[in-house]
ROSE-4610 file (N, C-alpha, C; in Angstrom, 1 decimal, always signed):
// ROSE-4610
residu = [X/X/X/X/X/X/X/X/X/X/X/X/X/X/X/X/X/X/X/X/X/X/X/X/X/X/X/X/X/X/X/X/X/X/X/X/X/X/X/X/X/X/X/X/X/X/X/X/X/X/X/X/X/X/X/X/X/X/X/X/X/X/X/X/X/X/X/X/X/X/X/X/X/X/X/X/X/X/X/X/X/X/X/X/X/X/X/X/X/X/X/X/X/X/X/X/X/X/X/X/X/X/X/X/X/X/X/X/X/X/X/X/X/X/X/X/X/X/X/X/X/X/X/X/X/X/X/X/X/X/X/X/X/X/X/X/X/X/X/X/X/X/X/X/X/X/X/X/X/X/X/X/X/X/X/X/X/X/X/X/X/X/X/X/X/X/X/X/X/X/X/X/X/X/X/X/X/X/X/X/X/X/X/X/X/X/X/X/X/X/X/X/X/X/X/X/X/X/X/X/X/X/X/X/X/X/X/X/X/X/X/X/X/X/X/X/X/X/X/X/X/X/X/X/X/X/X/X/X/X/X/X/X/X/X/X/X/X/X/X/X/X/X/X/X/X/X/X/X/X/X/X/X/X/X/X/X/X/X/X/X/X/X/X/X/X/X/X/X/X/X/X/X/X/X/X/X/X/X/X/X/X/X/X/X/X/X/X/X/X/X/X/X/X/X/X/X/X/X/X/X/X/X/X/X/X/X/X/X/X/X/X/X/X/X/X/X/X/X/X/X/X/X/X/X/X/X/X/X/X/X/X/X/X/X/X/X/X/X/X/X/X/X/X/X/X/X/X/X/X/X/X/X/X/X/X/X/X/X/X/X/X/X/X/X/X/X/X/X/X/X/X/X/X/X/X/X/X/X/X/X/X/X/X/X/X/X/X/X/X/X/X/X/X/X/X/X/X/X/X/X/X/X/X/X/X/X/X/X/X/X/X/X/X/X/X/X/X/X/X/X/X/X/X/X/X/X/X/X/X/X/X/X/X/X/X/X/X/X/X/X/X/X/X/X/X/X/X/X/X/X/X/X/X/X/X/X/X/X/X/X/X/X/X/X/X/X/X/X/X/X/X/X/X/X/X/X/X/X/X/X/X/X/X/X/X/X/X/X/X/X/X/X/X/X/X/X/X/X/X/X/X/X/X/X/X/X/X/X/X/X/X/X/X/X/X]
num = [1/1/1/2/2/2/3/3/3/4/4/4/5/5/5/6/6/6/7/7/7/8/8/8/9/9/9/10/10/10/11/11/11/12/12/12/13/13/13/14/14/14/15/15/15/16/16/16/17/17/17/18/18/18/19/19/19/20/20/20/21/21/21/22/22/22/23/23/23/24/24/24/25/25/25/26/26/26/27/27/27/28/28/28/29/29/29/30/30/30/31/31/31/32/32/32/33/33/33/34/34/34/35/35/35/36/36/36/37/37/37/38/38/38/39/39/39/40/40/40/41/41/41/42/42/42/43/43/43/44/44/44/45/45/45/46/46/46/47/47/47/48/48/48/49/49/49/50/50/50/51/51/51/52/52/52/53/53/53/54/54/54/55/55/55/56/56/56/57/57/57/58/58/58/59/59/59/60/60/60/61/61/61/62/62/62/63/63/63/64/64/64/65/65/65/66/66/66/67/67/67/68/68/68/69/69/69/70/70/70/71/71/71/72/72/72/73/73/73/74/74/74/75/75/75/76/76/76/77/77/77/78/78/78/79/79/79/80/80/80/81/81/81/82/82/82/83/83/83/84/84/84/85/85/85/86/86/86/87/87/87/88/88/88/89/89/89/90/90/90/91/91/91/92/92/92/93/93/93/94/94/94/95/95/95/96/96/96/97/97/97/98/98/98/99/99/99/100/100/100/101/101/101/102/102/102/103/103/103/104/104/104/105/105/105/106/106/106/107/107/107/108/108/108/109/109/109/110/110/110/111/111/111/112/112/112/113/113/113/114/114/114/115/115/115/116/116/116/117/117/117/118/118/118/119/119/119/120/120/120/121/121/121/122/122/122/123/123/123/124/124/124/125/125/125/126/126/126/127/127/127/128/128/128/129/129/129/130/130/130/131/131/131/132/132/132/133/133/133/134/134/134/135/135/135/136/136/136/137/137/137/138/138/138/139/139/139/140/140/140/141/141/141/142/142/142/143/143/143/144/144/144/145/145/145/146/146/146/147/147/147/148/148/148/149/149/149/150/150/150/151/151/151/152/152/152/153/153/153/154/154/154/155/155/155/156/156/156/157/157/157/158/158/158/159/159/159/160/160/160/161/161/161/162/162/162/163/163/163/164/164/164/165/165/165/166/166/166/167/167/167/168/168/168/169/169/169/170/170/170/171/171/171/172/172/172]
x = [+7.1/+6.7/+5.2/+4.9/+3.5/+2.6/+3.1/+2.3/+3.2/+2.7/+3.6/+2.9/+3.7/+3.2/+2.9/+1.6/+1.2/+2.3/+2.5/+3.5/+3.2/+2.0/+1.6/+2.1/+2.2/+2.7/+4.2/+4.9/+6.3/+6.5/+5.5/+5.6/+5.0/+4.8/+4.2/+2.8/+2.1/+0.7/-0.2/-0.9/-1.8/-3.2/-3.8/-5.2/-6.1/-7.3/-8.3/-8.2/-8.1/-8.0/-6.8/-5.6/-4.4/-4.5/-5.1/-5.2/-6.1/-7.2/-8.1/-7.5/-6.7/-5.9/-4.9/-4.2/-3.2/-3.9/-5.0/-5.8/-6.3/-6.7/-7.3/-6.1/-4.9/-3.8/-3.4/-3.4/-3.0/-4.1/-5.3/-6.4/-6.3/-6.1/-5.9/-4.7/-3.6/-2.4/-2.7/-3.4/-3.8/-4.6/-5.6/-6.5/-5.7/-4.7/-3.9/-3.1/-2.5/-1.7/-2.6/-3.8/-4.7/-5.1/-5.4/-5.8/-4.6/-3.4/-2.3/-2.1/-2.1/-1.9/-3.0/-4.2/-5.4/-5.2/-4.8/-4.6/-3.5/-2.4/-1.2/-1.6/-2.3/-2.7/-3.6/-4.6/-5.5/-4.8/-3.9/-3.1/-2.2/-1.6/-0.8/-1.7/-2.8/-3.7/-4.2/-4.3/-4.8/-3.6/-2.4/-1.3/-0.9/-1.2/-0.7/-1.9/-1.9/-2.9/-2.8/-3.9/-3.9/-3.7/-3.4/-3.2/-4.6/-5.7/-7.0/-7.6/-6.8/-7.3/-7.2/-8.3/-8.3/-7.1/-6.6/-5.5/-4.2/-4.0/-2.8/-2.8/-3.9/-4.0/-3.7/-4.3/-4.0/-2.6/-2.0/-0.6/+0.3/+0.1/+0.9/+0.7/-0.6/-0.9/-0.1/-0.1/+0.6/+2.1/+2.6/+4.1/+4.5/+3.7/+4.0/+3.8/+2.8/+2.7/+3.9/+4.4/+5.6/+6.8/+6.9/+8.1/+7.9/+6.6/+6.4/+6.7/+6.3/+6.5/+8.1/+8.8/+10.2/+10.8/+10.4/+10.9/+10.6/+9.5/+9.1/+9.7/+10.5/+11.2/+10.3/+9.3/+8.4/+8.7/+9.8/+10.3/+9.3/+8.7/+7.7/+6.5/+6.1/+5.0/+5.5/+6.7/+7.3/+7.4/+7.9/+8.0/+6.7/+5.6/+4.3/+3.8/+4.4/+4.0/+4.4/+5.3/+5.6/+4.7/+4.3/+3.5/+4.4/+3.8/+4.6/+5.4/+5.1/+5.9/+6.8/+7.0/+7.8/+9.3/+9.9/+11.3/+11.9/+13.2/+14.0/+15.3/+15.6/+16.8/+18.0/+18.9/+20.2/+21.3/+22.5/+23.6/+23.8/+23.5/+23.7/+22.4/+21.4/+20.1/+19.0/+17.8/+16.6/+16.6/+16.1/+15.9/+14.5/+14.0/+12.7/+12.5/+11.4/+11.1/+12.1/+12.6/+13.6/+14.8/+15.3/+16.4/+16.1/+14.9/+14.5/+14.5/+13.9/+13.9/+15.2/+16.0/+17.4/+18.2/+18.1/+18.8/+18.5/+17.2/+16.8/+17.3/+17.2/+17.6/+19.1/+19.9/+21.3/+22.0/+21.5/+22.1/+21.6/+20.3/+19.6/+19.1/+19.1/+18.5/+19.7/+19.6/+20.5/+19.5/+19.5/+18.5/+17.1/+16.2/+14.9/+14.6/+15.6/+15.4/+16.3/+15.7/+16.5/+17.7/+18.8/+20.0/+19.7/+18.8/+18.4/+16.9/+16.4/+15.0/+14.8/+13.6/+13.3/+12.3/+12.4/+11.4/+11.4/+10.2/+10.0/+9.7/+10.1/+9.7/+9.6/+9.0/+8.9/+8.2/+7.2/+6.4/+5.6/+5.7/+4.9/+4.3/+3.0/+2.3/+1.8/+2.1/+1.6/+0.9/-0.3/-1.1/-0.6/-0.6/-0.2/-1.4/-2.6/-3.8/-4.6/-5.7/-6.5/-5.9/-5.1/-4.5/-3.0/-2.4/-0.9/-0.5/+0.6/+1.0/+2.6/+3.2/+4.6/+4.7/+5.5/+5.7/+7.2/+7.5/+8.9/+9.0/+10.2/+10.4/+11.8/+12.0/+13.3/+13.1/+14.2/+14.2/+15.4/+15.2/+16.3/+16.4/+17.6/+17.9/+18.6/+18.2/+18.8/+18.7/+19.6/+19.5/+20.6/+20.5/+21.4/+22.9/+23.2/+24.6/+25.3/+24.6/+25.2/+25.0/+25.8/+25.7/+24.3/+23.7/+22.4/+22.7/+21.9/+22.0/+20.7/+20.8/+19.5/+19.7/+18.6/+18.6/+17.2/+17.1/+15.9/+15.4/+14.1/+13.5/+12.4/+12.2/+11.0/+10.4/+9.1/+8.4/+7.2/+7.0/+5.8/+4.9/+3.7/+2.8/+1.6/+1.0/-0.2/-1.3/-2.5/-3.6/-4.4/-4.5/-5.3/-6.2/-6.6/-7.6/-7.0/-5.7/-5.1/-4.5/-5.1/-4.7/-3.5/-2.8/-1.6/-0.4/+0.3/+1.6/+2.7/+3.9/+5.0/+5.3/+5.3/+5.5/+7.0/+7.6/+9.0/+9.6/+10.8/+11.5/+12.9/+13.1/+14.5/+14.9/+15.7/+16.2/+17.7/+18.1/+19.6/+20.0]
y = [-44.8/-43.5/-43.3/-42.1/-41.8/-41.7/-40.9/-40.8/-41.1/-41.7/-42.0/-41.5/-41.2/-40.8/-42.1/-42.1/-43.3/-43.6/-44.9/-45.3/-44.8/-44.7/-44.2/-42.8/-42.0/-40.6/-40.6/-41.6/-41.6/-41.9/-42.5/-42.8/-41.7/-40.5/-39.4/-39.6/-40.5/-40.8/-40.2/-39.2/-38.6/-39.0/-39.7/-40.1/-39.4/-39.4/-38.8/-39.6/-40.9/-41.7/-41.3/-41.2/-40.8/-39.4/-38.5/-37.1/-37.1/-37.9/-37.9/-38.5/-39.6/-40.2/-39.2/-38.5/-37.5/-36.4/-35.9/-34.8/-35.3/-36.6/-37.2/-37.3/-37.7/-37.8/-36.4/-35.4/-34.1/-33.6/-33.8/-33.4/-34.1/-35.4/-36.1/-35.7/-35.4/-34.9/-33.5/-32.7/-31.3/-31.4/-32.3/-32.5/-33.0/-33.9/-34.4/-33.3/-32.4/-31.3/-30.3/-30.0/-29.1/-29.7/-31.0/-31.6/-31.5/-31.8/-31.8/-30.4/-29.3/-28.0/-27.5/-27.9/-27.5/-28.1/-29.4/-30.1/-29.4/-29.1/-28.5/-27.2/-26.4/-25.0/-25.2/-26.1/-26.3/-26.8/-27.7/-28.3/-27.2/-26.4/-25.3/-24.3/-24.0/-23.1/-23.6/-24.9/-25.5/-25.7/-25.7/-26.0/-24.9/-23.6/-22.5/-21.8/-21.7/-21.0/-19.5/-18.8/-17.4/-16.7/-15.5/-14.8/-14.7/-14.8/-14.7/-16.0/-17.1/-18.4/-18.6/-19.1/-19.3/-20.1/-21.1/-21.9/-21.1/-20.3/-19.5/-18.4/-17.8/-16.8/-17.4/-18.6/-19.3/-19.7/-20.2/-20.6/-19.4/-18.3/-17.1/-16.6/-16.7/-16.2/-17.0/-18.4/-19.2/-19.0/-18.8/-18.6/-17.3/-16.2/-14.9/-15.0/-15.7/-15.9/-16.7/-17.6/-18.4/-17.5/-16.5/-15.6/-14.7/-14.3/-13.4/-14.2/-15.5/-16.3/-16.5/-16.7/-16.8/-15.5/-14.4/-13.1/-12.8/-13.4/-13.2/-14.2/-15.1/-16.1/-17.3/-17.5/-18.7/-19.8/-20.5/-21.6/-22.7/-23.1/-24.2/-23.8/-22.6/-22.2/-22.2/-21.7/-21.8/-23.2/-24.1/-25.5/-26.2/-25.6/-26.2/-26.1/-25.3/-25.2/-26.5/-27.3/-28.6/-29.7/-30.5/-31.7/-32.6/-33.4/-34.3/-35.3/-35.6/-36.6/-35.8/-34.5/-33.7/-34.2/-33.9/-34.1/-32.8/-32.7/-31.6/-32.1/-31.7/-32.2/-31.5/-32.3/-31.8/-32.3/-31.8/-32.3/-33.8/-34.3/-35.8/-36.6/-35.9/-36.6/-36.0/-36.6/-36.1/-36.4/-35.4/-35.6/-35.4/-35.9/-35.8/-34.6/-34.5/-33.4/-33.1/-34.1/-33.8/-33.2/-33.6/-33.0/-31.6/-31.3/-30.0/-29.0/-29.4/-28.5/-28.3/-29.3/-29.3/-28.3/-28.4/-27.5/-26.0/-25.7/-24.3/-23.9/-24.7/-24.3/-24.1/-25.0/-24.9/-23.8/-23.7/-22.9/-21.5/-21.3/-20.0/-19.3/-20.0/-19.4/-19.3/-18.3/-18.2/-18.0/-19.1/-19.2/-19.2/-18.3/-18.3/-17.4/-16.6/-15.7/-16.0/-15.7/-16.0/-15.0/-15.5/-14.7/-13.6/-13.8/-12.8/-12.9/-11.8/-11.8/-12.5/-13.0/-13.8/-13.0/-13.0/-12.6/-13.4/-13.6/-14.3/-13.3/-13.7/-12.9/-13.8/-13.3/-14.0/-15.3/-15.4/-16.6/-16.9/-18.1/-18.6/-20.0/-20.1/-21.3/-22.0/-23.3/-24.1/-25.4/-25.5/-26.6/-28.0/-29.0/-30.3/-31.3/-30.7/-31.4/-30.6/-31.2/-30.4/-30.2/-31.1/-31.1/-30.9/-30.6/-30.5/-29.3/-28.7/-27.5/-27.4/-26.9/-26.6/-25.1/-24.7/-23.3/-23.0/-22.0/-21.6/-20.2/-19.8/-18.4/-18.2/-17.0/-16.6/-16.3/-16.5/-16.1/-15.2/-14.3/-13.4/-13.4/-13.6/-13.5/-12.2/-11.3/-10.0/-9.4/-8.5/-7.8/-8.3/-7.6/-8.0/-7.8/-6.8/-6.5/-7.7/-8.6/-9.7/-9.6/-10.2/-10.0/-10.6/-10.0/-10.5/-11.8/-12.7/-14.0/-14.3/-14.8/-15.1/-16.4/-17.0/-18.2/-18.4/-19.6/-20.0/-21.2/-21.5/-22.7/-23.2/-24.5/-25.1/-26.0/-25.9/-26.6/-27.4/-28.6/-29.4/-29.3/-28.7/-28.5/-29.4/-29.8/-30.7/-30.0/-30.1/-29.5/-30.6/-30.5/-31.4/-30.8/-31.5/-31.0/-29.8/-29.7/-28.5/-27.5/-27.4/-26.4/-26.9/-25.9/-26.2/-26.4/-27.5/-27.8/-28.2/-28.0/-28.3/-29.8/-30.5/-31.9/-32.2/-31.3/-31.5/-30.1/-29.9/-28.6/-28.8/-28.0/-28.1/-26.6/-26.2/-24.8/-24.7/-23.7/-23.5/-22.0]
z = [-46.1/-46.6/-46.3/-45.8/-45.4/-46.7/-47.6/-48.9/-50.0/-51.1/-52.2/-53.5/-54.4/-55.8/-56.5/-57.0/-57.8/-58.9/-59.1/-60.1/-61.5/-61.8/-63.1/-63.4/-62.3/-62.4/-62.7/-62.2/-62.5/-64.0/-64.6/-66.1/-66.9/-66.3/-67.0/-67.5/-66.9/-67.2/-66.1/-66.4/-65.4/-65.7/-64.8/-65.0/-64.0/-64.2/-63.2/-61.9/-62.0/-60.8/-59.9/-60.6/-59.9/-59.3/-60.0/-59.6/-58.4/-58.4/-57.3/-56.0/-56.2/-55.1/-54.5/-55.3/-54.8/-54.1/-54.6/-53.9/-52.5/-52.5/-51.3/-50.2/-50.7/-49.8/-49.2/-50.1/-49.6/-48.6/-48.9/-48.0/-46.7/-46.7/-45.4/-44.6/-45.3/-44.6/-44.0/-44.7/-44.2/-43.0/-43.0/-41.8/-40.6/-40.9/-39.8/-39.2/-40.0/-39.5/-38.7/-39.2/-38.6/-37.2/-37.2/-35.9/-34.9/-35.3/-34.4/-33.9/-34.7/-34.2/-33.3/-33.6/-32.8/-31.4/-31.4/-30.1/-29.3/-30.0/-29.3/-28.7/-29.5/-29.0/-27.8/-27.8/-26.7/-25.5/-25.7/-24.5/-23.9/-24.7/-24.1/-23.4/-23.9/-23.2/-21.9/-21.7/-20.5/-19.5/-20.0/-19.1/-18.2/-18.6/-17.8/-17.1/-15.8/-15.2/-15.5/-15.7/-15.8/-14.4/-14.4/-13.1/-12.4/-13.2/-12.6/-12.1/-12.4/-12.0/-10.5/-9.9/-8.4/-7.9/-8.6/-8.2/-8.2/-9.2/-9.3/-8.2/-8.0/-6.9/-5.5/-5.3/-4.0/-3.8/-4.9/-4.8/-4.6/-5.3/-5.1/-3.6/-3.1/-1.8/-0.8/-0.9/+0.1/+0.0/-1.2/-1.4/-0.7/-0.9/-0.3/+1.3/+1.7/+3.2/+3.8/+3.0/+3.5/+3.7/+2.7/+2.8/+4.0/+4.3/+5.5/+6.8/+6.8/+8.0/+8.2/+7.1/+7.2/+7.8/+7.3/+7.7/+9.2/+9.7/+11.1/+12.0/+11.4/+12.3/+12.6/+11.8/+12.1/+11.2/+11.5/+10.7/+10.6/+11.7/+11.6/+10.7/+10.7/+9.8/+8.4/+8.1/+6.8/+6.3/+7.1/+6.7/+6.5/+7.1/+7.0/+5.6/+4.7/+3.3/+2.6/+3.2/+2.5/+2.9/+2.0/+2.3/+3.1/+4.1/+4.9/+4.2/+2.9/+2.1/+1.2/+1.3/+0.4/+0.4/-0.8/-0.9/-1.5/-1.2/-1.8/-2.4/-3.6/-4.3/-3.7/-3.3/-2.7/-3.6/-3.5/-4.3/-4.1/-3.0/-2.8/-3.1/-3.6/-3.9/-3.1/-3.3/-2.5/-1.0/-0.2/+1.2/+1.5/+2.7/+3.1/+4.1/+4.8/+5.6/+6.7/+7.3/+8.4/+7.9/+6.7/+6.0/+5.6/+5.1/+4.7/+5.8/+6.9/+8.1/+8.6/+8.7/+9.2/+8.4/+7.1/+6.2/+6.5/+6.6/+6.8/+8.2/+9.2/+10.6/+10.7/+10.1/+10.3/+9.3/+8.1/+7.1/+7.0/+7.3/+7.0/+8.3/+9.4/+10.6/+11.7/+12.5/+13.7/+14.9/+15.6/+16.7/+16.1/+16.5/+16.1/+14.9/+14.5/+13.4/+12.2/+11.0/+9.8/+9.7/+9.1/+8.9/+8.0/+7.0/+6.0/+5.7/+5.2/+4.8/+3.4/+3.1/+1.9/+1.1/-0.2/-1.1/-2.3/-2.9/-4.1/-5.3/-6.5/-7.6/-8.8/-9.9/-11.2/-11.0/-10.1/-9.9/-11.2/-11.6/-12.7/-12.3/-12.6/-12.2/-13.4/-13.5/-14.6/-14.1/-14.6/-14.1/-14.6/-13.7/-14.1/-13.9/-14.0/-13.7/-12.7/-12.2/-11.3/-9.9/-9.5/-8.1/-8.0/-9.2/-9.2/-10.0/-9.6/-10.4/-10.3/-11.3/-11.3/-11.1/-10.1/-9.8/-10.0/-10.8/-11.0/-10.6/-10.2/-9.9/-9.4/-8.8/-8.2/-6.7/-6.0/-4.6/-4.3/-3.4/-2.9/-1.4/-0.9/+0.5/+0.7/+1.6/+1.6/+3.1/+3.4/+4.6/+5.6/+6.8/+8.0/+7.6/+6.8/+6.4/+5.8/+5.2/+4.5/+3.0/+2.2/+0.7/+0.3/-0.6/-1.2/-2.0/-1.7/-2.4/-3.2/-4.3/-5.1/-5.9/-6.3/-7.1/-7.7/-8.4/-9.0/-8.3/-8.5/-7.9/-8.9/-8.7/-9.4/-8.3/-8.1/-7.1/-7.8/-7.3/-7.7/-6.5/-6.7/-5.6/-5.8/-4.7/-4.7/-3.9/-4.4/-3.7/-3.0/-1.7/-0.8/+0.1/+1.1/+2.1/+2.9/+3.0/+3.7/+2.7/+1.5/+0.5/-0.3/-0.9/-1.8/-0.9/-1.2/-0.4/-1.4/-1.0/-1.9/-1.7/-2.9/-2.9/-3.2/-4.1/-4.4/-4.6/-4.1/-4.2/-4.8/-5.9/-6.5/-6.6/-5.7/-5.7/-5.9/-6.6/-6.8/-6.8]
């Protein structure tokens, strides 16, 4: 038990010493709670980049550029958004860069052009430290007289000498 009632209180004997101990326990517990909530609020505030944050702006910019590259049929430029060590979660488990590019080429491209255009929406960026971020959002594939397809994604991104890159992709 974290705090206990002095045994003398159980016997209906209230002394100044017991009252002082009880007040001290309540005060210490209140300080503990206040410290916990202050830390939790500060940690939450630091976890999410604001839209004005330079990292958030850069991540959103590279994501939108990648959609433009996709729509222009520049698969190599689109795939360049991935870090060379990137993985993507597939139904059979994670695959590396060759599997990622192969998936896009075979399933989403016909020759040099995409079967459908790509757009992102609902992008949210959450800092995972100074050089890592969690990016979540929605994607939509549309056009070319094909049914519109959409889904959600979560990306772990890393910031390095070549800017922000996808380290892990989980899309569904």
